VOMAR-481988 format. One record per residue (C-alpha): residue number from 1; chain; x, y, z. Coordinates in steps of 0.5 Angstrom, whole numbers, padded with zeros to 4 digits. Layout:
<atoms>
ATOM     i   ch    east   north      up
ATOM   NUM    A       X       Y       Z
...
</atoms>
This chain:
<atoms>
ATOM     i   ch    east   north      up
ATOM     1    A    0179    0291    0106
ATOM     2    A    0181    0285    0110
ATOM     3    A    0176    0281    0113
ATOM     4    A    0176    0281    0121
ATOM     5    A    0174    0274    0121
ATOM     6    A    0180    0271    0118
ATOM     7    A    0187    0271    0122
ATOM     8    A    0191    0276    0118
ATOM     9    A    0198    0272    0121
ATOM    10    A    0196    0266    0117
ATOM    11    A    0199    0265    0111
ATOM    12    A    0194    0266    0105
ATOM    13    A    0189    0266    0111
ATOM    14    A    0190    0258    0112
ATOM    15    A    0184    0256    0117
ATOM    16    A    0187    0251    0122
ATOM    17    A    0181    0247    0123
ATOM    18    A    0183    0244    0117
ATOM    19    A    0190    0242    0120
ATOM    20    A    0190    0237    0126
ATOM    21    A    0191    0242    0131
ATOM    22    A    0185    0245    0136
ATOM    23    A    0183    0252    0134
ATOM    24    A    0182    0257    0139
ATOM    25    A    0181    0265    0137
ATOM    26    A    0182    0271    0141
ATOM    27    A    0179    0278    0138
ATOM    28    A    0182    0285    0139
ATOM    29    A    0178    0289    0143
ATOM    30    A    0179    0296    0139
ATOM    31    A    0179    0294    0132
ATOM    32    A    0175    0287    0133
ATOM    33    A    0180    0283    0129
ATOM    34    A    0180    0276    0130
ATOM    35    A    0187    0272    0131
ATOM    36    A    0188    0265    0132
ATOM    37    A    0191    0264    0139
ATOM    38    A    0196    0259    0136
ATOM    39    A    0199    0264    0131
ATOM    40    A    0200    0270    0137
ATOM    41    A    0203    0264    0141
ATOM    42    A    0199    0265    0147
ATOM    43    A    0198    0259    0150
ATOM    44    A    0190    0256    0151
ATOM    45    A    0190    0257    0158
ATOM    46    A    0192    0264    0158
ATOM    47    A    0186    0266    0154
ATOM    48    A    0182    0267    0160
ATOM    49    A    0187    0272    0163
ATOM    50    A    0185    0278    0158
ATOM    51    A    0180    0283    0160
ATOM    52    A    0182    0286    0153
ATOM    53    A    0186    0284    0148
ATOM    54    A    0190    0289    0144
ATOM    55    A    0193    0287    0137
ATOM    56    A    0200    0289    0135
ATOM    57    A    0197    0295    0131
ATOM    58    A    0192    0297    0137
ATOM    59    A    0197    0297    0142
ATOM    60    A    0201    0303    0139
ATOM    61    A    0195    0307    0140
ATOM    62    A    0191    0304    0146
ATOM    63    A    0197    0301    0150
ATOM    64    A    0198    0294    0152
ATOM    65    A    0193    0289    0153
ATOM    66    A    0189    0289    0160
ATOM    67    A    0190    0283    0164
ATOM    68    A    0186    0281    0170
ATOM    69    A    0189    0284    0176
ATOM    70    A    0192    0279    0181
ATOM    71    A    0190    0279    0188
ATOM    72    A    0195    0278    0193
ATOM    73    A    0189    0276    0198
ATOM    74    A    0187    0268    0198
ATOM    75    A    0181    0268    0193
ATOM    76    A    0176    0262    0191
ATOM    77    A    0175    0261    0184
ATOM    78    A    0168    0258    0183
ATOM    79    A    0166    0253    0177
ATOM    80    A    0159    0252    0176
ATOM    81    A    0158    0244    0175
ATOM    82    A    0152    0241    0172
ATOM    83    A    0149    0235    0175
ATOM    84    A    0144    0230    0173
ATOM    85    A    0137    0233    0172
ATOM    86    A    0140    0240    0171
ATOM    87    A    0142    0241    0178
ATOM    88    A    0148    0245    0179
ATOM    89    A    0153    0246    0185
ATOM    90    A    0158    0251    0186
ATOM    91    A    0165    0248    0187
ATOM    92    A    0172    0251    0188
ATOM    93    A    0176    0250    0181
ATOM    94    A    0183    0251    0185
ATOM    95    A    0182    0244    0188
ATOM    96    A    0178    0238    0188
ATOM    97    A    0172    0239    0193
ATOM    98    A    0173    0232    0196
ATOM    99    A    0181    0235    0198
ATOM   100    A    0179    0237    0205
ATOM   101    A    0176    0230    0207
ATOM   102    A    0182    0227    0204
ATOM   103    A    0187    0232    0208
ATOM   104    A    0183    0231    0215
ATOM   105    A    0183    0224    0214
ATOM   106    A    0188    0221    0220
ATOM   107    A    0191    0215    0221
ATOM   108    A    0198    0211    0222
ATOM   109    A    0200    0208    0215
ATOM   110    A    0200    0200    0215
ATOM   111    A    0206    0199    0210
ATOM   112    A    0212    0195    0210
ATOM   113    A    0218    0199    0210
ATOM   114    A    0224    0196    0206
ATOM   115    A    0231    0197    0203
ATOM   116    A    0230    0192    0198
ATOM   117    A    0225    0187    0196
ATOM   118    A    0226    0180    0191
ATOM   119    A    0221    0176    0188
ATOM   120    A    0222    0171    0194
ATOM   121    A    0220    0176    0199
ATOM   122    A    0214    0177    0195
ATOM   123    A    0212    0170    0195
ATOM   124    A    0214    0168    0202
ATOM   125    A    0210    0174    0205
ATOM   126    A    0204    0174    0200
ATOM   127    A    0206    0182    0200
ATOM   128    A    0199    0183    0203
ATOM   129    A    0201    0190    0204
ATOM   130    A    0204    0196    0200
ATOM   131    A    0211    0196    0200
ATOM   132    A    0215    0203    0201
ATOM   133    A    0223    0203    0200
ATOM   134    A    0225    0210    0202
ATOM   135    A    0230    0214    0198
ATOM   136    A    0231    0207    0194
ATOM   137    A    0238    0205    0192
ATOM   138    A    0238    0204    0185
ATOM   139    A    0243    0198    0185
ATOM   140    A    0239    0194    0190
ATOM   141    A    0232    0195    0187
ATOM   142    A    0235    0193    0180
ATOM   143    A    0232    0200    0177
ATOM   144    A    0235    0204    0172
ATOM   145    A    0234    0212    0170
ATOM   146    A    0235    0215    0163
ATOM   147    A    0238    0221    0167
ATOM   148    A    0240    0223    0174
ATOM   149    A    0233    0224    0178
ATOM   150    A    0233    0231    0178
ATOM   151    A    0235    0232    0171
ATOM   152    A    0228    0229    0168
ATOM   153    A    0224    0235    0167
ATOM   154    A    0218    0236    0163
ATOM   155    A    0222    0239    0158
ATOM   156    A    0226    0233    0158
ATOM   157    A    0220    0229    0157
ATOM   158    A    0217    0233    0152
ATOM   159    A    0224    0233    0148
ATOM   160    A    0224    0225    0148
ATOM   161    A    0217    0224    0146
ATOM   162    A    0216    0230    0141
ATOM   163    A    0212    0236    0142
ATOM   164    A    0207    0234    0138
ATOM   165    A    0205    0228    0142
ATOM   166    A    0198    0227    0144
ATOM   167    A    0197    0227    0151
ATOM   168    A    0191    0225    0155
ATOM   169    A    0190    0231    0160
ATOM   170    A    0185    0230    0166
ATOM   171    A    0181    0236    0169
ATOM   172    A    0182    0235    0177
ATOM   173    A    0175    0238    0179
ATOM   174    A    0171    0234    0174
ATOM   175    A    0175    0228    0174
ATOM   176    A    0174    0228    0166
ATOM   177    A    0179    0228    0160
ATOM   178    A    0180    0235    0157
ATOM   179    A    0177    0236    0150
ATOM   180    A    0180    0237    0145
ATOM   181    A    0186    0233    0147
ATOM   182    A    0192    0237    0148
ATOM   183    A    0199    0236    0145
ATOM   184    A    0205    0235    0150
ATOM   185    A    0208    0242    0148
ATOM   186    A    0202    0245    0151
ATOM   187    A    0202    0241    0157
ATOM   188    A    0209    0243    0158
ATOM   189    A    0208    0250    0158
ATOM   190    A    0202    0249    0163
ATOM   191    A    0206    0245    0167
ATOM   192    A    0212    0251    0167
ATOM   193    A    0207    0256    0168
ATOM   194    A    0207    0259    0175
ATOM   195    A    0202    0256    0180
ATOM   196    A    0198    0263    0181
ATOM   197    A    0197    0263    0173
ATOM   198    A    0194    0256    0172
ATOM   199    A    0187    0257    0170
ATOM   200    A    0185    0250    0173
ATOM   201    A    0188    0244    0176
ATOM   202    A    0190    0239    0171
ATOM   203    A    0194    0232    0171
ATOM   204    A    0197    0227    0166
ATOM   205    A    0197    0220    0169
ATOM   206    A    0197    0216    0162
ATOM   207    A    0203    0218    0158
ATOM   208    A    0206    0211    0156
ATOM   209    A    0213    0211    0155
ATOM   210    A    0216    0204    0154
ATOM   211    A    0217    0205    0147
ATOM   212    A    0220    0212    0147
ATOM   213    A    0227    0213    0145
ATOM   214    A    0232    0214    0151
ATOM   215    A    0226    0216    0156
ATOM   216    A    0223    0209    0156
ATOM   217    A    0228    0205    0153
ATOM   218    A    0233    0207    0158
ATOM   219    A    0229    0206    0164
ATOM   220    A    0229    0199    0167
ATOM   221    A    0224    0197    0172
ATOM   222    A    0225    0195    0179
ATOM   223    A    0228    0187    0179
ATOM   224    A    0222    0185    0183
ATOM   225    A    0217    0188    0178
ATOM   226    A    0220    0184    0172
ATOM   227    A    0221    0178    0176
ATOM   228    A    0213    0178    0177
ATOM   229    A    0210    0181    0171
ATOM   230    A    0206    0175    0168
ATOM   231    A    0205    0178    0161
ATOM   232    A    0213    0178    0160
ATOM   233    A    0213    0171    0161
ATOM   234    A    0207    0168    0158
ATOM   235    A    0205    0173    0152
ATOM   236    A    0206    0169    0145
ATOM   237    A    0211    0173    0141
ATOM   238    A    0208    0170    0135
ATOM   239    A    0201    0173    0137
ATOM   240    A    0198    0178    0131
ATOM   241    A    0197    0183    0137
ATOM   242    A    0202    0187    0140
ATOM   243    A    0203    0186    0148
ATOM   244    A    0199    0191    0152
ATOM   245    A    0203    0198    0153
ATOM   246    A    0202    0199    0161
ATOM   247    A    0209    0198    0163
ATOM   248    A    0212    0205    0164
ATOM   249    A    0208    0211    0165
ATOM   250    A    0210    0218    0166
ATOM   251    A    0206    0222    0171
ATOM   252    A    0206    0229    0171
ATOM   253    A    0202    0233    0176
ATOM   254    A    0201    0240    0179
ATOM   255    A    0200    0242    0186
ATOM   256    A    0193    0240    0189
ATOM   257    A    0192    0235    0183
ATOM   258    A    0187    0230    0186
ATOM   259    A    0185    0223    0183
ATOM   260    A    0179    0220    0187
ATOM   261    A    0178    0213    0189
ATOM   262    A    0180    0207    0184
ATOM   263    A    0183    0201    0183
ATOM   264    A    0188    0200    0178
ATOM   265    A    0185    0196    0172
ATOM   266    A    0185    0189    0172
ATOM   267    A    0187    0189    0179
ATOM   268    A    0194    0190    0177
ATOM   269    A    0200    0191    0182
ATOM   270    A    0203    0198    0181
ATOM   271    A    0210    0201    0182
ATOM   272    A    0211    0208    0183
ATOM   273    A    0218    0212    0183
ATOM   274    A    0218    0219    0185
ATOM   275    A    0223    0223    0181
ATOM   276    A    0220    0230    0183
ATOM   277    A    0215    0233    0188
ATOM   278    A    0211    0228    0193
ATOM   279    A    0205    0224    0193
ATOM   280    A    0200    0222    0198
ATOM   281    A    0196    0216    0198
ATOM   282    A    0190    0214    0202
ATOM   283    A    0189    0207    0201
ATOM   284    A    0184    0201    0203
ATOM   285    A    0185    0194    0203
ATOM   286    A    0181    0190    0198
ATOM   287    A    0177    0186    0203
ATOM   288    A    0171    0183    0201
ATOM   289    A    0167    0188    0205
ATOM   290    A    0171    0194    0202
ATOM   291    A    0170    0191    0195
ATOM   292    A    0163    0190    0196
ATOM   293    A    0162    0198    0199
ATOM   294    A    0167    0200    0193
ATOM   295    A    0162    0197    0188
ATOM   296    A    0156    0200    0191
ATOM   297    A    0159    0207    0191
ATOM   298    A    0161    0206    0184
ATOM   299    A    0154    0205    0182
ATOM   300    A    0151    0211    0186
ATOM   301    A    0148    0216    0181
ATOM   302    A    0152    0221    0185
ATOM   303    A    0158    0218    0186
ATOM   304    A    0163    0224    0185
ATOM   305    A    0159    0227    0191
ATOM   306    A    0160    0222    0196
ATOM   307    A    0166    0221    0200
ATOM   308    A    0168    0213    0199
ATOM   309    A    0170    0213    0206
ATOM   310    A    0163    0215    0209
ATOM   311    A    0159    0211    0204
ATOM   312    A    0155    0206    0208
ATOM   313    A    0151    0200    0206
ATOM   314    A    0146    0196    0210
ATOM   315    A    0147    0188    0210
ATOM   316    A    0143    0183    0213
ATOM   317    A    0147    0179    0219
ATOM   318    A    0142    0173    0220
ATOM   319    A    0136    0172    0224
ATOM   320    A    0135    0173    0232
ATOM   321    A    0128    0171    0235
ATOM   322    A    0124    0171    0229
ATOM   323    A    0127    0178    0227
ATOM   324    A    0132    0179    0221
ATOM   325    A    0138    0183    0224
ATOM   326    A    0142    0188    0220
ATOM   327    A    0148    0192    0221
ATOM   328    A    0151    0198    0217
ATOM   329    A    0158    0197    0214
ATOM   330    A    0163    0202    0212
ATOM   331    A    0170    0202    0209
ATOM   332    A    0175    0200    0214
ATOM   333    A    0183    0200    0215
ATOM   334    A    0184    0206    0211
ATOM   335    A    0191    0210    0212
ATOM   336    A    0195    0215    0208
ATOM   337    A    0202    0215    0206
ATOM   338    A    0206    0220    0203
ATOM   339    A    0212    0219    0198
ATOM   340    A    0218    0223    0197
ATOM   341    A    0223    0224    0192
ATOM   342    A    0227    0218    0191
ATOM   343    A    0222    0213    0194
ATOM   344    A    0220    0207    0191
ATOM   345    A    0213    0205    0192
ATOM   346    A    0209    0198    0191
ATOM   347    A    0202    0197    0191
ATOM   348    A    0199    0190    0191
ATOM   349    A    0193    0188    0187
ATOM   350    A    0186    0191    0188
ATOM   351    A    0188    0196    0193
ATOM   352    A    0183    0202    0193
ATOM   353    A    0186    0209    0193
ATOM   354    A    0186    0216    0192
ATOM   355    A    0192    0220    0191
ATOM   356    A    0194    0228    0192
ATOM   357    A    0199    0232    0190
ATOM   358    A    0202    0237    0195
ATOM   359    A    0207    0239    0190
ATOM   360    A    0209    0239    0183
ATOM   361    A    0211    0232    0181
ATOM   362    A    0214    0227    0176
ATOM   363    A    0213    0220    0177
ATOM   364    A    0215    0214    0173
ATOM   365    A    0211    0208    0174
ATOM   366    A    0207    0202    0171
ATOM   367    A    0202    0196    0172
ATOM   368    A    0203    0189    0172
ATOM   369    A    0199    0183    0173
ATOM   370    A    0202    0177    0177
ATOM   371    A    0201    0170    0178
ATOM   372    A    0200    0170    0185
ATOM   373    A    0195    0175    0185
ATOM   374    A    0190    0171    0180
ATOM   375    A    0184    0171    0184
ATOM   376    A    0184    0178    0186
ATOM   377    A    0185    0180    0179
ATOM   378    A    0179    0176    0176
ATOM   379    A    0175    0179    0182
ATOM   380    A    0177    0186    0180
ATOM   381    A    0175    0184    0173
ATOM   382    A    0168    0182    0175
ATOM   383    A    0168    0189    0179
ATOM   384    A    0169    0193    0173
ATOM   385    A    0164    0189    0169
ATOM   386    A    0159    0190    0174
ATOM   387    A    0160    0197    0175
ATOM   388    A    0161    0198    0167
ATOM   389    A    0168    0201    0167
ATOM   390    A    0169    0202    0159
ATOM   391    A    0173    0198    0155
ATOM   392    A    0178    0204    0154
ATOM   393    A    0180    0204    0162
ATOM   394    A    0181    0196    0163
ATOM   395    A    0187    0192    0162
ATOM   396    A    0188    0191    0154
ATOM   397    A    0187    0184    0152
ATOM   398    A    0186    0182    0159
ATOM   399    A    0182    0175    0157
ATOM   400    A    0188    0173    0152
ATOM   401    A    0193    0174    0157
ATOM   402    A    0189    0170    0162
ATOM   403    A    0188    0164    0157
ATOM   404    A    0196    0165    0155
ATOM   405    A    0198    0164    0162
ATOM   406    A    0194    0158    0163
ATOM   407    A    0197    0155    0157
ATOM   408    A    0204    0157    0159
ATOM   409    A    0204    0154    0165
ATOM   410    A    0200    0148    0163
ATOM   411    A    0206    0147    0158
ATOM   412    A    0211    0148    0164
ATOM   413    A    0208    0145    0169
ATOM   414    A    0214    0144    0174
ATOM   415    A    0214    0152    0174
ATOM   416    A    0207    0153    0177
ATOM   417    A    0208    0151    0184
ATOM   418    A    0215    0155    0184
ATOM   419    A    0212    0161    0181
ATOM   420    A    0206    0161    0186
ATOM   421    A    0210    0159    0192
ATOM   422    A    0206    0154    0195
ATOM   423    A    0202    0148    0192
ATOM   424    A    0195    0150    0195
ATOM   425    A    0196    0157    0192
ATOM   426    A    0197    0153    0185
ATOM   427    A    0191    0149    0185
ATOM   428    A    0187    0156    0187
ATOM   429    A    0190    0159    0181
ATOM   430    A    0188    0153    0176
ATOM   431    A    0181    0153    0180
ATOM   432    A    0180    0161    0178
ATOM   433    A    0183    0160    0171
ATOM   434    A    0177    0154    0170
ATOM   435    A    0172    0159    0173
ATOM   436    A    0174    0165    0169
ATOM   437    A    0176    0162    0162
ATOM   438    A    0169    0157    0162
ATOM   439    A    0165    0163    0163
ATOM   440    A    0169    0167    0157
ATOM   441    A    0169    0161    0153
ATOM   442    A    0161    0161    0154
ATOM   443    A    0161    0168    0152
ATOM   444    A    0165    0167    0146
ATOM   445    A    0159    0163    0143
ATOM   446    A    0155    0169    0142
ATOM   447    A    0160    0175    0142
ATOM   448    A    0165    0176    0137
ATOM   449    A    0170    0180    0141
ATOM   450    A    0170    0175    0146
ATOM   451    A    0172    0170    0141
ATOM   452    A    0177    0174    0139
ATOM   453    A    0180    0174    0146
ATOM   454    A    0181    0166    0145
ATOM   455    A    0188    0165    0142
ATOM   456    A    0186    0158    0139
ATOM   457    A    0193    0158    0136
ATOM   458    A    0196    0157    0143
ATOM   459    A    0190    0153    0147
ATOM   460    A    0187    0149    0141
ATOM   461    A    0180    0148    0142
ATOM   462    A    0178    0152    0148
ATOM   463    A    0173    0146    0151
ATOM   464    A    0178    0141    0150
ATOM   465    A    0184    0145    0154
ATOM   466    A    0179    0147    0160
ATOM   467    A    0178    0139    0161
ATOM   468    A    0186    0139    0161
ATOM   469    A    0186    0144    0166
ATOM   470    A    0181    0140    0170
ATOM   471    A    0185    0134    0170
ATOM   472    A    0191    0138    0172
ATOM   473    A    0188    0141    0178
ATOM   474    A    0186    0134    0180
ATOM   475    A    0193    0131    0179
ATOM   476    A    0196    0136    0183
ATOM   477    A    0191    0136    0189
ATOM   478    A    0192    0128    0189
ATOM   479    A    0199    0128    0189
ATOM   480    A    0200    0134    0194
ATOM   481    A    0195    0131    0199
ATOM   482    A    0199    0124    0199
ATOM   483    A    0205    0128    0201
ATOM   484    A    0202    0132    0206
ATOM   485    A    0199    0125    0209
ATOM   486    A    0206    0122    0209
ATOM   487    A    0209    0128    0213
ATOM   488    A    0203    0127    0218
ATOM   489    A    0205    0119    0219
</atoms>
């Protein structure tokens, strides 16, 4: 008599727990035999649809498996999400509970709409607003896709990357990663399932494809992105670590996906090329007050249940007749913008944003550091440190990039003002390098990870290099000041 606890489909009763694949079991209700869902070719997300599963033998006597009846009426499926101290709250698992706030937010988009944009355009305007290029002409923007936009499907992506490629899947309601992790074939099957049959709303936003044959290698980023990407220019090819893989991501989101407010890691700028579906962004500019509010919001114990635009803090604003004046401040300057298939969207450094997916969508995008945004990038680095963002979710080898940036431009001094667009900005950049790298140098004396982030083969002795930066800043400032004085006379 065979054991009901061993899957009879597996050859020799092999236990998938010994393999790298995650294990999900399902029991036949009539005969009580257990099977691996994988052996039955039942996707994990379909398990919840069964009221009573009948194996092939029992189907002959008891009829087919019984599935949950699909109501034609709209319904709310409730999750009970545990909070701190055992507190619970009922949440609709068919969409994120903050989505109504997102949809109700009304504003006019404050963006720059163009047909094309160059590095010179960015330097002259400082690119203080997001840039939208509707239905981007690929030749004009210097971007190349591996196939026609309509032919880049999830099936194609899975074929290029490989079915067994691990993929980080985000549960939209909890805003947490799904555990155990999924394989790309599992995600493909989920994405291709009809909306009504998806048990939960899930999202993939971190599949890096830069080294993927055809999909990534045949995709060319927009020319302006390649011209501005700081790491492209300064990374030492002889470094024993490979440069960070953040340049090309494939984002695959089903309808009603929602990502709560965040700032892209390291204050990176972002490009977004929409291939299918649409995306709506709710954005706030990185003003000092908005960033202060964002930091405060991130540190709230129940942050997930606070709508960032409603978050307030009370600030002192001086004294009047012996009494301290206070004022309540909240985020300002927010607006929404919706992207359609073919649109190219550029988000400047530091912008605080959340994202909603009104339709199933596929996007190729990526992150990049820039020289012109050095001050903002280092400011966001400080925000991440204050809010204790885990290393996993920060820009890889950020400090090494900053050291290499300073070293590159110190050795190519004539390029600094040209790449900054203005000598005053160049001096500000050097000033930021000195401030940040001095702190990092001090930390490296007691912290091994920080010490590893200093590329001494490039910069030499850190303290001597910092002195060189200080002298360089003094010389530039004096030289440019004399030029300004001559113009005035």
